[in-house]
C-alpha positions in Angstrom: 160.9 91.7 33.8 159.7 94.6 35.8 161.4 95.3 39.3 159.0 96.7 42.5 161.1 99.9 42.2 160.5 100.7 38.6 158.0 104.0 38.1 154.7 102.5 37.2 153.9 105.1 34.8 150.6 103.7 33.7 149.4 104.4 37.0 149.4 108.3 36.2 146.3 109.1 34.3 144.1 112.0 33.2 141.3 111.3 36.0 144.1 110.4 38.8 147.1 112.4 37.6 149.1 111.8 40.8 151.3 114.7 41.0 153.0 116.3 43.8 155.2 119.3 44.9 157.0 121.5 46.9 156.9 125.1 47.2 159.4 127.7 48.5 158.4 131.3 49.5 161.5 133.5 49.5 162.2 136.7 51.0 162.7 138.3 47.6 160.9 138.0 44.3 162.0 135.1 42.1 164.2 135.7 39.3 162.6 133.3 36.4 166.0 133.1 34.3 168.3 132.4 37.4 165.6 129.7 38.2 165.8 128.3 34.9 169.7 128.2 34.9 169.8 126.3 38.3 167.1 123.9 37.1 169.3 122.9 34.0 172.4 122.9 36.0 171.1 119.7 37.8 170.4 117.9 34.8 173.5 115.6 35.4 173.2 115.0 39.0 169.5 114.4 39.0 168.9 112.6 35.3 165.8 110.3 36.6 164.0 113.7 37.1 164.7 114.9 33.5 162.5 112.1 31.8 159.6 111.5 29.4 157.5 108.5 29.0 157.7 106.2 26.2 155.6 102.8 24.9 157.9 100.1 24.4 155.9 97.1 23.7 153.8 96.3 26.8 155.4 98.5 29.0 155.4 102.1 29.7 158.7 103.6 30.7 160.6 106.7 31.6 163.3 107.6 29.3 165.9 110.5 29.2 164.7 113.9 28.0 167.0 116.1 26.3 164.7 119.2 25.9 165.0 122.1 28.5 163.1 122.0 31.8 160.1 124.7 31.6 159.9 127.3 34.1 156.6 129.0 33.8 155.8 132.5 35.3 152.3 131.6 36.4 150.8 129.9 39.1 147.9 128.0 37.0 148.3 124.5 36.5 149.3 122.9 33.3 150.0 119.2 32.2 153.1 117.3 32.7 154.3 115.2 29.7 152.8 117.9 27.5 154.0 119.9 24.8 153.7 122.9 27.3 156.2 121.6 29.7 158.4 119.9 26.6 157.0 116.6 27.8 158.8 116.1 31.2 157.3 114.5 34.3 158.7 117.5 36.4 158.3 121.1 35.7 158.7 124.4 37.5 156.5 127.5 38.2 157.0 130.9 39.9 154.9 134.1 40.7 156.1 136.9 43.0 158.2 135.6 45.7 157.3 132.0 45.6 158.3 129.1 43.2 157.3 125.5 42.8 158.5 122.2 41.4 155.5 119.9 40.3 156.3 116.5 39.5 154.7 112.9 38.8 154.6 110.9 42.2 154.8 107.9 40.0 158.5 108.9 39.6 159.2 109.6 43.2 157.9 110.2 46.9 158.2 113.3 48.9 161.7 112.2 50.6 163.1 111.6 47.0 162.0 115.2 45.8 163.6 116.9 48.9 167.2 116.6 47.7 166.3 117.9 44.2 164.4 120.5 45.6 167.2 121.6 48.3 170.0 121.8 45.3 167.6 123.9 43.3 167.3 126.4 46.3 171.2 126.2 46.8 172.1 127.0 42.9 169.3 129.5 42.7 170.5 131.5 45.9 174.0 131.2 45.2 173.3 132.9 42.0 171.1 135.3 43.4 173.0 136.7 46.2 176.8 135.8 45.0 177.6 134.0 48.2 179.6 130.8 48.6 177.5 128.7 50.9 178.7 125.7 52.7 177.7 122.9 50.4 177.7 120.2 53.2 174.0 118.6 52.9 173.3 119.4 49.3 173.7 117.3 46.0 175.7 119.5 43.7 176.7 119.5 39.9 179.7 117.1 39.7 178.6 115.2 42.6 178.9 111.3 42.3 175.7 109.5 41.8 175.5 106.5 44.4 174.0 103.0 43.7 172.3 103.3 47.0 170.4 106.2 45.2 169.4 105.0 41.9 169.5 101.3 42.0 167.7 98.6 43.9 167.1 100.2 47.1 167.4 96.9 49.3 169.7 94.6 47.1 170.5 92.5 50.2 166.8 91.8 51.0 165.6 88.2 50.0 161.9 88.7 49.5 161.6 84.9 49.7 162.6 85.0 53.3 160.8 87.9 54.5 159.1 87.3 58.0 155.5 87.9 58.7 154.5 91.3 60.4 154.1 91.0 63.8 150.9 93.1 63.5 148.7 93.8 60.6 145.6 96.3 60.8 142.5 95.3 59.5 140.8 97.6 57.2 138.2 99.7 58.4 135.6 99.9 55.7 132.8 102.0 57.1 134.8 104.8 57.9 133.6 108.4 58.5 133.4 110.0 54.9 133.8 113.8 55.1 133.0 114.1 51.4 129.9 112.5 51.9 128.8 115.1 54.5 130.3 118.2 52.5 130.2 117.3 48.9 128.8 119.9 46.7 127.9 119.8 42.7 130.8 122.1 41.6 133.3 119.2 42.6 135.9 122.0 43.1 138.5 121.6 45.9 140.3 124.2 47.8 143.7 124.5 49.4 144.7 126.7 52.5 148.1 127.6 53.6 148.8 128.2 57.2 151.6 128.2 59.7 151.7 127.3 63.4 154.7 127.5 65.8 157.2 124.7 66.2 157.7 125.3 69.8 154.3 124.9 70.8 153.8 121.8 68.7 157.0 120.3 70.1 155.8 120.9 73.6 152.4 119.4 73.2 154.3 116.4 71.6 156.7 115.7 74.6 153.9 116.2 76.9 151.8 113.7 75.2 154.1 111.3 73.9 153.2 112.3 70.3 155.2 113.3 67.1 153.9 116.1 64.9 151.9 114.0 62.5 150.3 111.8 65.2 149.1 115.1 66.8 147.8 116.5 63.6 145.8 113.4 63.3 144.4 113.6 66.5 143.2 117.1 66.0 141.6 116.1 62.6 139.8 113.2 64.2 138.4 115.6 67.0 137.6 117.9 64.2 135.2 115.5 62.7 133.7 114.9 66.1 133.1 118.7 66.8 131.5 119.1 63.3 129.3 116.1 63.3 128.9 114.9 66.8 125.7 112.5 66.2 127.8 110.4 63.9 129.0 107.0 65.6 131.4 106.0 62.5 135.0 105.3 63.2 137.2 108.3 62.0 140.3 106.8 60.0 143.1 109.0 59.4 146.0 107.9 57.2 149.4 108.8 57.7 152.4 108.4 55.3 155.5 106.5 56.0 158.6 106.3 54.3 159.6 102.5 54.0 162.9 103.2 52.8 163.5 105.0 56.0 162.6 102.2 58.0 164.7 99.8 56.3 167.7 102.3 56.6 168.1 103.7 53.1 167.8 107.4 53.1 169.4 108.2 49.7 166.9 106.4 47.1 165.0 108.5 45.0 162.4 105.8 44.2 158.6 105.8 45.3 158.3 103.6 48.3 156.0 105.6 50.4 152.8 104.4 51.7 150.1 104.9 54.2 149.2 103.4 57.5 145.8 104.0 59.2 145.1 105.2 62.6 141.4 104.2 64.1 139.6 106.9 66.3 136.3 105.3 67.2 133.2 107.1 68.8 133.6 105.7 72.2 137.0 107.6 72.4 135.7 111.1 71.7 135.9 112.2 75.2 139.5 110.7 76.1 142.1 113.7 76.8 144.4 115.0 73.7 147.2 113.3 75.9 145.6 109.7 75.9 144.5 109.9 72.2 147.9 110.9 71.2 149.4 107.9 73.4 146.9 105.6 71.7 147.5 107.0 68.1 151.1 106.8 68.3 151.0 103.1 69.6 148.9 102.3 66.4 151.6 104.0 64.1 154.5 102.3 65.7 152.9 98.9 65.2 152.3 99.4 61.5 155.7 100.9 60.7 157.7 97.9 62.0 160.5 96.6 59.7 158.7 93.7 59.1 155.7 95.7 57.7 158.0 97.6 55.1 159.6 94.4 54.1 156.1 92.8 53.2 155.2 95.8 51.4 158.4 95.7 49.3 157.8 91.8 48.8 154.0 92.9 48.0 155.3 95.5 45.3 157.3 93.1 43.7 154.4 90.6 43.3 152.4 93.2 41.9 155.1 94.1 39.4 155.0 90.7 38.4 151.3 90.4 37.9 151.1 93.8 36.1 154.1 92.4 33.8 151.7 89.8 32.2 148.7 92.2 32.1 148.2 94.5 28.7 149.2 98.0 29.3 145.7 99.4 28.7 144.3 97.0 31.6 146.8 98.5 34.0 145.9 101.8 33.2 142.1 101.0 33.8 143.0 99.3 37.2 144.8 102.0 38.5 142.0 104.3 37.7 139.6 101.4 39.1 141.8 101.3 42.4 141.9 105.0 43.3 137.8 105.2 42.5 136.9 102.1 44.5 139.5 101.2 47.1 138.5 102.4 50.7 140.8 104.8 52.0 140.1 107.0 55.1 138.6 110.2 56.5 141.9 112.3 55.9 145.7 111.7 55.6 148.5 113.6 57.0 152.2 113.6 55.6 155.2 114.9 57.3 158.1 114.3 55.1 161.7 115.1 56.8 162.9 118.1 55.2 166.1 118.4 57.5 167.8 121.5 57.7 168.4 124.0 54.9 171.3 125.4 56.8 172.6 128.7 55.4 169.9 129.0 53.0 167.2 129.5 56.1 167.5 133.1 56.4 166.5 133.7 52.7 163.4 131.6 52.8 159.9 132.6 54.4 158.1 129.4 54.2 158.3 126.2 52.5 155.0 124.0 51.7 154.6 120.6 50.3 152.0 120.4 47.7 149.5 117.8 47.3 145.9 117.5 45.6 143.2 115.8 47.6 142.4 113.0 45.6 142.7 109.4 47.3 141.6 111.2 50.3 139.1 114.2 50.5 141.2 116.0 53.2 145.0 116.1 53.3 147.5 117.8 55.2 151.0 118.3 54.2 153.4 119.5 56.9 157.1 120.9 56.6 159.1 122.7 59.3 161.4 125.8 58.6 162.4 128.8 60.7 160.5 127.9 63.9 157.3 127.0 62.3 155.3 124.4 60.7 153.8 125.2 57.5 150.8 123.4 56.6 149.1 122.9 53.4 145.5 122.0 54.0 144.0 120.4 50.7 140.1 119.3 50.5 138.1 118.2 47.6 135.2 120.4 48.2 134.3 124.1 48.8 132.7 124.2 52.0 135.0 125.5 55.1 132.9 124.0 57.6 135.5 121.1 58.5 138.4 123.6 58.2 136.9 125.8 60.8 136.2 122.8 63.0 140.2 122.0 62.6 141.1 125.5 63.4 138.9 125.4 66.7 140.7 122.3 67.7 144.0 124.0 67.1 143.0 126.9 69.2 141.6 124.6 71.9 145.0 122.8 72.2 146.7 126.3 72.5 148.2 126.4 69.0 148.1 129.8 67.4 147.6 129.8 63.5 148.4 132.4 60.9 146.4 131.6 57.6 148.9 132.8 54.6 146.7 132.2 51.9 143.4 130.2 50.2 143.3 129.3 46.5 141.7 126.8 44.3 144.3 126.2 42.0 145.3 122.6 41.9 148.7 120.9 41.0 149.3 120.4 37.4 147.7 117.3 35.6 149.1 114.7 33.2 148.5 114.7 29.4 150.8 112.0 27.6 151.3 114.1 24.3 152.9 112.0 21.8 152.0 108.9 23.0 148.6 109.3 24.1 147.3 108.3 20.3 149.4 105.2 20.7 148.1 104.3 24.1 144.5 105.0 22.9 144.8 102.8 20.2 146.1 100.1 22.3 143.2 100.6 24.6 140.7 100.3 21.5 142.5 97.2 20.3 142.3 95.4 23.7 138.7 95.9 24.3 137.5 95.3 20.8 139.6 92.0 21.0 137.8 91.5 24.5 134.3 92.0 23.4 134.9 90.1 19.9 136.1 87.0 21.8 
């Protein structure tokens, strides 16, 4: 019987690969051999990231992968679970001073990947510099793996006795759709990496009763009104939240992140930045209560129970359909808590979380290090009209911007080499049976 925290690998498809990543830009060029050594050294400490997919009966599950983790000297995307990456659901790449980890988002979420990323950095920089850094706050080879990290994230939670949420937001279906305004026939996206000063962001947050993710959400909403002042549609900004943190488990690697939604109706467009932030933070806090997170877990288990009885091909088809049809929002902001890298900070220039605009047509990933917020701005179209409007809102708020780079290289996709043929046969047999009857 599937558990709510088991990786639902069927939800990763060629159309919606659902991958994520973290990139570190170092002070010196990356040594690929040392990076490979660091990656392999952590196999026993983080076994759940050294896995491949396997079809077992009606299930698709993650099993140990003894093949070496790949470290590619190129920034070009490849395919997770393909022969090119030894069938892993995680892969490394590097170029110049930067390296990145790409991982299936089905396996984990940003908060779950961060400890692994920090440990890779620790081992790599230890080898690179020859220094012995303070190991406090890092998971290293030989350290114990707690049940809290790998098991049921909430073993004491009685799903049958979960209280109803105090507040449940109604879905805003007719939200402002950026892609409908700016889509082009090329269907290619763009990634823009920029930095803004932490001190100024925190200053505004203190003045406006905001948090960094709330402030960025408000600035995105204001950018929509700047770009398209005639539209009267509600701007809906998604904000990622970590249910594990809400319910007190900060160690689990399991995928238990979600998105809550902030509404910015037309009639509030002339409100001050401070008032918009206060209202938005209130919306966020109402949706991020423990009761809401407990109900999320309960619904996850109900979904797992339902999926258990459905044929595997139908599960994959439903995952694609959900991402194609379920209303999302105008844009999304994610700000996983990196915490401190301590003694490693002087060797790192920037850190960027990596995401590909898919469920949302515009997504901002925020990380904070060395006095700066590092933002990856990802969009599913080529036009920079909206990005320019966002820059103008940052400028209006008194936030200086440094654009680091622009590129169109997406994250790696997924291609289930070795089991794709078996999966396709199951899909064919299933639909032949449906139409036959």
